[in-house]
VOGU-3710 file (C-alpha; in Angstrom, 3 decimals, decimal comma):
1> mrrsrtfivf> -27,110/-8,330/27,180  -28,959/-6,784/24,082  -30,750/-3,754/23,572  -32,015/-3,655/20,367  -31,464/-0,330/17,687  -35,502/-0,260/17,192  -36,341/-0,242/21,139  -33,352/2,849/20,818  -35,580/4,628/18,196  -38,527/3,816/19,449
11> aiiiaitvgl> -37,655/5,076/22,831  -36,590/8,605/21,072  -39,884/9,421/19,355  -42,050/8,565/22,435  -39,694/11,097/24,078  -40,111/13,567/21,024  -43,734/13,147/21,260  -44,956/12,720/24,602  -45,673/16,408/24,362  -48,382/15,997/21,737
21> ipasaaalsp> -50,294/13,081/24,016  -53,155/13,807/26,762  -51,227/13,699/30,185  -53,896/10,959/31,145  -52,544/8,453/28,109  -48,762/10,087/29,030  -49,108/8,799/32,231  -50,604/5,077/31,703  -47,676/2,504/32,281  -47,142/-0,047/29,906
31> ysnfstrnty> -47,956/-2,571/33,233  -52,004/-1,377/32,924  -52,208/-3,623/29,705  -52,297/-6,670/32,148  -55,440/-6,745/33,449  -58,151/-9,480/34,090  -58,502/-11,621/30,974  -59,697/-14,868/33,020  -62,003/-16,103/35,786  -60,126/-18,569/38,028
41> sdqftdvtsd> -62,544/-21,125/40,076  -60,267/-23,106/41,802  -60,587/-25,450/39,096  -57,271/-27,082/39,595  -57,542/-29,965/41,908  -53,740/-30,111/42,181  -53,421/-26,305/43,538  -54,853/-26,289/47,234  -55,146/-23,036/49,131  -52,502/-23,795/51,669
51> dwfadyvrqg> -49,606/-24,056/48,872  -47,412/-21,086/48,656  -48,110/-20,769/44,965  -51,571/-20,793/44,796  -51,726/-16,928/44,854  -49,451/-16,754/41,991  -51,309/-19,641/39,960  -54,630/-17,551/40,433  -53,283/-14,291/39,071  -51,105/-15,715/36,610
61> yelglisgts> -54,263/-17,155/35,001  -56,338/-14,362/35,768  -54,202/-12,446/33,791  -54,286/-15,130/30,716  -50,718/-15,181/30,909  -50,513/-18,870/32,353  -53,200/-21,888/31,750  -53,762/-25,225/33,210  -52,192/-28,503/31,715  -55,747/-29,357/31,589
71> dntfspssnl> -59,270/-28,485/32,288  -58,742/-29,276/36,062  -54,655/-29,633/36,614  -52,045/-27,451/36,521  -49,133/-30,134/37,238  -47,125/-27,528/39,809  -44,542/-30,174/39,757  -43,799/-30,407/36,560  -40,877/-28,918/34,441  -41,150/-26,390/32,576
81> tiaqtlalaa> -40,530/-26,855/28,744  -38,353/-24,172/26,722  -41,353/-24,299/24,222  -43,574/-23,237/27,137  -40,755/-20,269/28,145  -40,742/-19,318/24,618  -45,153/-18,912/24,358  -45,003/-16,933/28,173  -42,514/-14,403/27,419  -44,056/-14,023/24,284
91> rihsiyttgs> -47,249/-13,090/25,477  -45,412/-11,273/28,559  -43,915/-8,935/25,342  -46,901/-8,588/23,304  -49,088/-7,571/26,152  -46,577/-5,138/27,569  -45,852/-3,308/24,143  -49,261/-3,833/22,612  -51,790/-4,405/24,964  -52,737/-8,199/23,407
101> epafttprdg> -51,466/-11,294/23,074  -49,508/-12,067/19,770  -51,240/-11,689/16,846  -50,418/-15,148/14,212  -51,405/-14,177/10,676  -50,945/-18,249/9,854  -53,767/-20,227/11,637  -52,666/-22,719/14,482  -53,347/-25,519/12,096  -51,256/-24,297/9,790
111> wdtwyepyvi> -47,839/-24,468/12,051  -46,025/-28,023/12,077  -45,642/-27,718/16,200  -48,115/-25,770/18,696  -44,753/-23,671/19,551  -43,744/-22,623/16,311  -45,411/-18,996/15,799  -44,529/-18,186/19,568  -40,475/-19,360/18,282  -40,687/-17,546/15,471
121> ysmnndilqt> -42,484/-13,993/17,307  -39,405/-14,871/20,019  -36,876/-14,266/17,650  -38,528/-11,821/15,285  -38,530/-9,696/18,496  -34,852/-10,152/20,205  -36,116/-12,466/23,220  -34,619/-15,527/21,701  -30,661/-14,915/21,128  -29,344/-19,014/20,971
131> tftdfnapar> -30,583/-21,726/19,581  -32,003/-24,835/20,885  -31,974/-28,635/19,429  -34,974/-29,536/21,596  -37,804/-27,388/22,275  -39,668/-29,736/24,184  -36,621/-30,450/26,073  -37,113/-28,903/30,239  -35,411/-25,307/31,055  -32,784/-24,920/33,114
141> rhevavifen> -33,046/-21,578/35,277  -30,416/-19,758/33,737  -31,960/-20,271/30,420  -35,433/-18,974/31,659  -33,894/-16,053/33,195  -32,408/-14,815/29,747  -35,323/-15,743/27,883  -37,349/-13,144/30,272  -35,160/-10,835/30,633  -34,854/-10,091/26,707
151> alpesafkvi> -38,814/-10,289/26,928  -39,463/-6,639/28,446  -37,101/-3,090/27,661  -34,303/-2,415/30,752  -36,570/-0,052/32,166  -39,312/-2,831/33,365  -36,786/-4,318/35,760  -36,077/-1,493/38,045  -33,168/-1,744/40,490  -35,131/-2,146/44,069
161> reiaygiipd> -32,179/-3,431/45,796  -28,665/-3,629/45,522  -27,154/-6,736/44,496  -23,391/-6,562/44,180  -21,560/-8,687/40,982  -20,494/-11,966/42,863  -22,964/-12,430/45,799  -25,418/-15,233/44,163  -23,115/-18,138/45,451  -23,954/-20,178/42,184
171> vdvnadyasa> -23,530/-17,979/39,423  -20,487/-17,373/37,887  -19,783/-13,556/36,777  -18,508/-14,424/33,668  -21,160/-16,817/32,636  -23,101/-15,035/29,464  -26,108/-15,424/31,638  -25,112/-13,869/34,550  -26,020/-10,182/33,837  -29,845/-11,254/33,182
181> vyalyragil> -29,941/-13,239/36,781  -28,373/-9,952/38,162  -31,237/-8,085/36,563  -33,724/-10,102/37,937  -32,600/-10,288/41,437  -32,250/-6,481/41,415  -35,269/-6,243/39,914  -36,993/-8,273/42,930  -38,321/-11,118/41,100  -35,833/-13,506/41,814
191> sgsdnlgtfn> -34,275/-14,199/45,337  -33,253/-17,787/44,915  -33,901/-20,771/46,547  -32,413/-20,816/50,273  -31,105/-17,919/52,732  -27,952/-17,401/50,856  -29,580/-16,567/47,796  -28,544/-19,463/45,701  -30,028/-19,940/42,012  -29,240/-23,250/41,096
201> pnsyirrsei> -28,684/-21,775/37,248  -28,405/-25,632/35,612  -31,215/-27,060/37,683  -34,756/-27,389/35,680  -37,739/-24,649/37,144  -41,423/-25,915/37,628  -44,685/-24,516/36,718  -45,264/-23,887/40,127  -42,234/-21,680/40,467  -42,995/-20,178/36,861
211> aaiivriadp> -45,929/-18,548/38,035  -44,846/-16,334/40,832  -42,024/-15,325/38,281  -44,569/-14,086/35,604  -46,707/-12,776/38,166  -43,861/-10,598/39,585  -42,971/-9,586/35,893  -46,265/-8,419/34,979  -46,824/-6,869/38,373  -44,107/-4,657/39,791
221> nqrddrqipr> -46,062/-4,134/43,176  -45,727/-8,096/43,390  -41,918/-7,451/43,740  -40,497/-6,998/47,578  -37,020/-5,364/48,575  -37,926/-7,392/51,707  -37,399/-10,556/50,105  -33,424/-10,181/50,188  -32,177/-13,016/51,618  -30,072/-11,719/54,991
231> elvaagsgga> -27,133/-13,515/54,410  -27,048/-12,441/50,586  -27,068/-8,529/52,164  -24,283/-9,473/54,841  -22,251/-9,959/52,163  -22,718/-7,482/49,609  -22,594/-3,504/49,986  -24,850/-3,892/52,739  -25,874/-5,710/55,984  -23,846/-5,480/59,328
241> vlsaaeiaer> -20,363/-4,206/59,486  -18,279/-7,547/60,643  -14,965/-8,067/63,142  -11,643/-8,706/61,816  -12,065/-12,365/63,226  -15,597/-13,063/61,632  -14,041/-11,751/58,428  -11,171/-13,935/58,448  -12,829/-16,810/59,846  -15,109/-16,721/56,549
251> vapavfhiet> -12,618/-15,711/54,103  -9,616/-16,624/54,560  -10,598/-20,514/53,348  -10,776/-19,066/50,352  -7,129/-17,470/49,836  -4,539/-19,939/48,820  -1,298/-19,886/48,837  0,726/-19,965/44,765  4,119/-21,266/43,972  5,471/-20,688/40,043
261> yalnghrlgt> 8,464/-21,824/38,408  10,023/-20,234/35,779  10,093/-20,660/32,002  13,389/-22,618/32,697  11,576/-24,976/35,142  13,014/-23,648/38,538  10,955/-22,300/41,246  10,570/-18,682/40,543  8,533/-17,512/43,600  5,224/-17,315/45,711
271> asgffissdg> 2,474/-14,606/45,840  -1,617/-14,959/46,455  -4,550/-15,627/45,018  -8,083/-16,184/45,964  -11,096/-18,032/44,867  -14,303/-16,414/43,390  -16,634/-19,676/42,253  -16,729/-23,217/44,060  -15,449/-24,719/40,599  -12,323/-23,078/41,091
281> laimtfrtia> -12,524/-19,971/39,074  -10,026/-17,317/41,414  -7,912/-14,337/41,072  -4,688/-13,179/41,216  -2,042/-10,725/39,343  -0,789/-10,847/36,056  2,888/-10,945/36,933  2,398/-13,641/39,009  1,696/-16,127/36,309  3,561/-14,587/33,888
291> ntsrlavhta> 6,628/-16,527/31,684  5,719/-19,501/33,894  6,073/-22,977/33,232  4,109/-24,295/36,087  1,566/-23,295/38,958  1,092/-24,751/42,533  -1,378/-23,609/44,384  -1,767/-24,624/48,194  -4,998/-23,963/49,471  -6,005/-23,762/53,479
301> dgrthnsvki> -7,288/-26,979/53,783  -3,488/-28,139/53,017  -4,074/-29,831/49,432  -1,800/-29,057/46,623  -3,079/-28,120/43,188  -1,220/-28,603/40,217  -3,993/-28,646/37,638  -4,492/-24,850/36,847  -5,782/-23,030/33,375  -4,874/-19,775/32,679
311> ldtspehnla> -8,122/-18,000/31,221  -7,859/-14,336/30,938  -5,666/-11,756/31,085  -5,580/-7,980/31,441  -1,746/-7,053/31,200  -2,592/-3,396/31,741  -4,173/-4,100/35,141  -1,967/-6,749/36,537  -4,817/-9,062/36,733  -5,526/-12,607/35,871
321> lirvdgtsfp> -8,201/-15,486/35,731  -7,463/-18,828/36,602  -9,093/-22,321/37,088  -7,930/-24,573/39,755  -9,214/-27,828/38,987  -11,561/-29,284/41,446  -14,987/-28,576/43,107  -16,520/-27,482/46,165  -14,038/-24,613/46,998  -14,565/-21,801/49,390
331> yisladfssv> -15,022/-18,158/47,850  -14,860/-15,216/48,278  -17,843/-12,798/46,941  -16,945/-9,426/44,959  -17,995/-5,772/45,730  -18,193/-2,558/43,780  -15,337/-0,171/43,627  -17,047/2,609/43,307  -18,704/3,043/47,236  -14,657/2,956/48,277
341> rqghtvyals> -13,761/5,995/50,159  -10,607/7,301/51,861  -10,574/6,305/55,609  -12,713/3,276/55,184  -11,430/0,406/57,270  -10,022/-2,319/54,852  -8,542/-6,187/55,054  -5,374/-7,286/52,877  -5,359/-10,776/53,289  -2,746/-13,489/51,885
351> gdgtmaqdiv> -2,121/-17,027/50,854  0,404/-17,904/54,177  -2,640/-16,898/56,221  -1,488/-13,364/57,421  -4,598/-10,686/57,678  -3,601/-7,112/58,036  -6,331/-4,257/59,093  -5,766/-0,908/57,555  -7,414/2,213/56,029  -7,753/3,539/52,682
361> snlrreinyv> -5,389/6,454/52,577  -5,779/7,609/49,314  -7,575/6,636/45,767  -5,074/8,210/42,993  -4,822/7,844/39,383  -1,313/7,005/38,755  0,159/3,906/36,138  -2,311/4,229/33,206  -4,351/6,052/35,307  -5,938/3,288/36,412
371> phmqittqtn> -7,669/4,310/40,035  -5,438/2,492/42,443  -6,403/2,122/46,742  -3,318/3,296/48,540  -2,902/1,086/51,588  -0,789/2,567/55,174  1,192/-0,517/56,256  3,146/-2,655/53,983  2,462/-6,141/54,333  4,594/-8,967/53,132
381> qnsiggplln> 5,208/-9,637/49,608  3,325/-13,203/49,834  0,006/-10,884/50,010  0,345/-9,813/46,717  -2,253/-11,164/44,710  -4,253/-11,781/47,759  -7,894/-9,533/48,267  -8,376/-6,175/49,525  -11,538/-6,860/51,822  -14,130/-4,247/52,928
391> drgsvigiit> -15,831/-4,448/56,453  -18,414/-6,759/55,308  -15,797/-9,234/53,948  -16,338/-8,401/50,135  -13,788/-8,178/47,786  -13,006/-4,688/46,681  -9,581/-5,169/45,434  -6,767/-7,027/44,496  -3,254/-6,068/45,927  -0,713/-5,845/43,169
401> dtaenlnlai> 1,830/-3,880/44,290  4,026/-2,842/47,774  6,124/0,313/47,691  7,290/2,652/50,222  5,495/1,050/53,336  2,248/1,137/51,273  0,335/-1,381/49,406  -1,347/-0,983/45,866  -4,847/-2,313/45,100  -6,476/-2,782/41,376
411> pvnfaqalea> -9,811/-2,325/42,131  -12,358/-5,067/41,895  -14,702/-3,552/39,160  -11,229/-4,681/36,493  -11,100/-8,217/37,274  -15,196/-8,662/36,766  -14,572/-8,160/32,917  -12,296/-11,380/32,485  -13,630/-13,626/31,167  -13,852/-17,230/31,837
421> hadnpvlfdl> -13,765/-18,421/28,150  -11,529/-15,908/26,567  -9,451/-17,001/23,615  -5,276/-16,536/23,865  -5,188/-15,043/26,775  -1,448/-13,265/27,138  0,735/-15,394/28,770  3,924/-13,138/28,838  5,289/-10,010/30,112  7,692/-8,524/27,786
431> kpyagfsmai> 9,320/-6,973/29,838  12,350/-4,840/27,702  16,356/-4,569/29,018  16,886/-1,331/30,700  17,596/1,261/28,275  16,058/-0,466/25,744  12,427/-0,204/24,477  12,082/-3,210/22,167  14,727/-5,907/23,086  13,502/-8,292/25,474
441> dfgafsgvmr> 14,886/-9,359/28,937  15,857/-12,668/28,307  16,818/-13,340/31,559  13,170/-11,841/33,014  11,378/-13,490/30,844  13,315/-17,164/31,194  14,473/-16,931/34,814  17,685/-17,685/33,981  20,852/-15,767/35,741  23,653/-13,946/33,969
451> tspdligpdl> 26,942/-15,345/33,808  28,591/-11,724/33,694  27,666/-8,175/34,026  26,197/-6,506/30,794  29,369/-5,296/28,759  28,856/-2,060/27,010  31,135/-1,491/23,585  32,317/1,501/22,377  29,699/1,206/19,783  26,842/0,959/22,481
461> thtlrydald> 26,436/-2,782/21,514  25,615/-4,617/24,815  26,674/-8,247/25,330  24,914/-10,180/28,235  25,990/-13,941/28,630  23,216/-16,050/30,233  24,251/-20,226/31,879  22,713/-22,595/29,180  22,671/-25,200/31,753  20,467/-23,261/33,779
471> fadadhfvnt> 17,339/-25,172/33,042  15,561/-28,084/34,160  15,658/-30,239/31,324  16,360/-30,055/27,499  12,419/-29,913/27,160  12,663/-26,284/29,207  15,341/-25,656/27,087  13,858/-25,544/23,858  10,273/-24,225/24,635  11,900/-21,010/26,154
481> liyyhealig> 13,959/-20,324/22,912  10,951/-21,131/21,105  8,865/-18,942/23,183  11,500/-15,914/23,462  11,708/-15,597/19,152  8,039/-15,541/19,111  7,814/-13,364/21,532  10,443/-10,988/19,503  9,113/-11,324/16,288  5,269/-10,398/17,530
491> lgfdheeldd> 6,674/-7,312/18,379  8,114/-6,204/15,042  11,330/-7,871/14,727  12,425/-9,591/11,487  13,769/-12,679/11,934  17,346/-14,092/10,058  17,896/-18,058/10,978  22,193/-17,759/10,744  22,805/-21,089/11,385  21,259/-23,383/14,135
501> frdlftsdte> 22,910/-21,960/16,780  22,990/-18,269/15,873  19,902/-15,569/15,378  19,617/-12,105/13,977  16,498/-10,142/14,869  16,064/-6,639/13,195  14,098/-3,857/14,054  13,998/-0,213/12,805  15,504/1,028/16,528  17,445/-2,079/17,399
511> tlyihidfea> 19,128/-5,068/16,412  19,466/-8,292/18,576  21,838/-11,076/17,907  21,713/-14,355/20,314  24,458/-17,041/19,923  24,167/-20,121/21,436  27,569/-21,624/22,251  27,447/-25,163/23,590  31,352/-25,526/24,528  31,143/-22,505/26,737
521> etihinierf> 27,690/-23,668/28,180  26,322/-20,621/27,444  23,915/-18,083/25,876  25,425/-14,656/24,446  22,776/-11,970/23,079  24,433/-9,189/21,770  22,046/-5,840/21,552  22,937/-3,011/19,562  20,309/0,314/19,639  20,262/3,387/17,201
531> tqyyadfhtl> 19,979/6,222/19,413  17,223/9,030/19,014  17,604/12,703/19,430  15,364/15,303/20,511  14,470/17,127/16,910  14,800/20,872/18,455  18,034/18,956/21,017  19,594/17,234/17,965  22,524/16,168/20,826  20,073/15,490/23,433
541> vdfgwffslp> 18,642/11,698/23,858  14,910/11,772/23,506  13,804/10,859/26,784  10,428/9,499/25,911  11,999/7,263/23,191  14,225/6,172/25,789  11,924/4,812/27,984  9,058/4,380/25,686  6,800/6,577/27,542  4,731/9,563/25,832
551> lyrevlyeng> 5,248/13,565/26,052  2,772/14,252/28,772  2,707/18,065/28,680  5,340/20,624/27,212  5,940/24,231/28,756  8,121/26,967/26,810  9,760/29,547/28,956  11,056/33,506/27,426  14,532/32,464/28,675  14,438/29,713/25,928
561> svmryyiwty> 14,172/26,979/28,529  11,681/23,611/27,845  9,933/21,815/30,594  9,095/18,458/28,988  6,511/16,357/31,448  6,290/12,669/31,428  5,258/10,247/33,872  6,155/6,783/34,605  3,941/3,871/33,673  4,441/-0,296/34,575
571> svpdrdetla> 5,782/-0,924/31,290  8,992/0,876/32,580  10,973/-1,834/34,396  13,555/-1,113/37,242  13,240/2,369/37,159  16,415/3,563/38,912  18,325/1,004/36,755  16,949/2,194/33,539  17,600/6,137/34,915  21,292/5,306/35,375
581> ayfdllredg> 21,355/3,703/31,969  19,900/7,019/30,306  22,743/9,104/32,584  25,427/6,864/31,443  24,410/7,864/27,781  24,591/11,227/28,465  27,659/11,132/29,468  29,046/9,336/26,106  27,441/11,895/24,251  29,386/14,452/25,939
591> fryirrspta> 27,343/16,087/29,396  29,410/16,288/32,027  27,700/15,525/35,750  27,592/18,722/38,007  25,484/17,848/40,784  22,675/16,049/42,360  19,796/16,436/45,309  17,046/13,848/46,283  15,465/14,573/43,097  17,110/16,450/40,774
601> vlfesdnlsv> 20,309/15,634/38,638  21,964/18,360/37,196  24,117/17,575/33,897  25,718/19,891/31,388  27,168/19,657/27,803  28,971/23,039/26,087  25,630/23,664/24,714  22,633/22,542/27,072  21,740/22,300/30,508  19,335/19,584/31,517
611> vivvennrif> 18,063/19,142/35,083  16,475/16,169/35,192  13,414/16,098/38,156  11,535/12,869/40,140  8,849/13,536/41,914  6,849/9,846/42,504  5,296/9,159/39,336  6,093/11,932/37,562  9,420/13,331/35,799  10,453/16,657/34,651
621> ldilpldpda> 13,346/17,879/32,193  14,071/21,323/32,268  16,132/21,798/29,475  17,822/25,245/29,186  20,349/25,843/25,919  23,886/27,613/26,834  24,157/28,121/23,286  21,245/29,227/21,619  22,932/29,574/18,479  23,867/25,894/18,212
631> fqidrgvg> 19,753/25,099/17,880  17,727/26,052/15,099  14,882/26,771/17,791  11,773/28,798/15,875  9,111/28,884/18,420  6,707/31,036/19,799  6,553/31,122/23,999  3,951/29,211/26,208
//
C-alpha cells in the first residue's frame, strides 16, 4: 500500500542517531505513548459487564481513544461513520508518533464541521488516500481497514500468524483493500465474524466492534494468535493434512470444465479452470483463452455459463483471470508457493472430475526463468488450467503443460499479481510461422485449416492457402481479418491496402502478402523472409535470429571453433517443426547433412562444420571453420 518517503527518511535518521540516545530512552516503544488519560466509572448505561465488548469500551475510553455519544451512553449498536473513523485514526497516529492527540492550530469553532480538522490531518499524514463525498455516511469494513492500516507504519503490524492470500473467504485478493485487511488479520487485530474468518467487506461496522479493534491496535498484548479460526488455518499453509477424499470433496466443486471457440467460430478445444471467489473470479491458462471468440464454462453442478469476461492476462506466465457471470460459486483458497519443496505430495484436479495424487519431482527454472513444479505422472490434456493443490487443499500452482510423462505448473504467486480491473488485457497469442520471427501463423491465430501444404519457392517465398469458407458466419470472417491485420501492425509491420481483396505488410525482415480469392474460396498468404547470417560466419544462418532467441553464452576454443548456447522459450512454436525448417535452410545454403544421433545433428559445407545439439531446454551450436581463410576471424581464446 503506501509507505511515504517521509517515514523512510525518518526511519533512517533514527537508525543513525540511536547510538546517541540513552539506552533507557531507546528501549521505549511508541506503544508506551498509549497511557491512561480518563477514568471509566461504568457511566455508559447501554454497556453492561456481560457484553463481550464491555472491557474494550472501558480500555478505549481510559486510553482517550473513544468517547460516548452522550455523558451516559455509548451506542454500541450504532454504525461508525467515515468522519468518526478518521478521528479515531488521527488520534492513534498522533499519539503513536508524538505522544499526544492532534494539535490543531485553528480553534475548533473556526471549522465548518467538527471533523474537518481530522480530515485535513488525515490527508496530510497519508491516512486518507481516497475521496469521500459524505463523511457522515456509515463506514464500510473495508474502508475502516484501509484507514487504520494507513494510520501506523508497517512495523506496527507485526505478523503473529500466517494467513496466506486467498484464505479469507470474501476478500478478493485483487481488491485494492486486500493488503490492508490481510495485514490486520496477520497482526491479530482482525479475525473475522465467524468460524471461516469471513470479513464482510461491504457491511457497516458497529461502535462496539471498533472499540475492540482500536484497543488491539494500541496494545499489541491484546492481539492473540489463538483468535485464528481453526477452519481458516486448515485451509491455508498450516492446519491438519487432509486425505485425498477430503480434498476432492472440498475442492472439486470449484473446478470447472471449459470449452473454447476459435476466432472462426468453431469449437477449438477444452481445458480446466477454477474459481477463487464466490462472485465468479477464476484462474485459467492464457493459451486457453487466447485467440478465442467465445468461452463456455461448465461447472460441477451441471450448469453452463456463456457470459465470461477476460479481466487480465499474463502471457509470459501463461495465466489469465476471468469472471464468470453469477454468484455463490464454490471456490478454492490460494496458498504461498514459497513453502513448496521437492517431494511434497500434491493433487492435480481437472474440470472433468479427474484427480491425480502425485509428488513434486523437481523445482526448476526454465522457460523465461520462471520456476515450475514438475510432477511425475502425466494427466490428460483437460487438466491444463486446473489447480495443483497442497495436502491442505489450497492452490500452490496452475497446471500449464504436459510433456514427457510430466506435468508443469506455474506457481500460484504469479496468479496473485493478476488484477480484476486491468485495462486492455492481452487477448491474442501471436505465434509466428515456423522459421519466421514476425509473420503470425494465420491458422493458429484464427483456427482456420490450410487447404494445401506450405509451398516454398526458390526465392524462399512461402505460400500458404486457407479455406475461406471455414468460418461460422460472415461476422467471424470479417472480425478475424480485422484482428489479424491489427496484430501485424502492432508488431511493427507497415500496411498497404492494394485493393479490397489484397493487403501488403512489410517489416525490416519480412514481407507478408494477403490475397482473398472468393472465386477459389481461399485465403492466400505469401511470406518472404530476408535471411540474416552470423557476422563472423557469413554463410551460416544466425540461429538466434531464426528462432528469435538471445545468445545465452559463447565459448571460444583454441582450434578456432565456437560454441554458441541458447535456451528455448515458450516463444518458440513447434520446436521440432521449426528445427526442421532451419535444417532445410542450411541445405539450401549449401550445407550437407552428414549424420545424426538422438540429440545431435552434423552439417558441413565447404568451409564450415556445424554440430547442433539439443538437450531439454538448451541448444548448442558447435561451429568449426574447415577453411579458416574463408572467414576473417580476429578473436582471443576464451
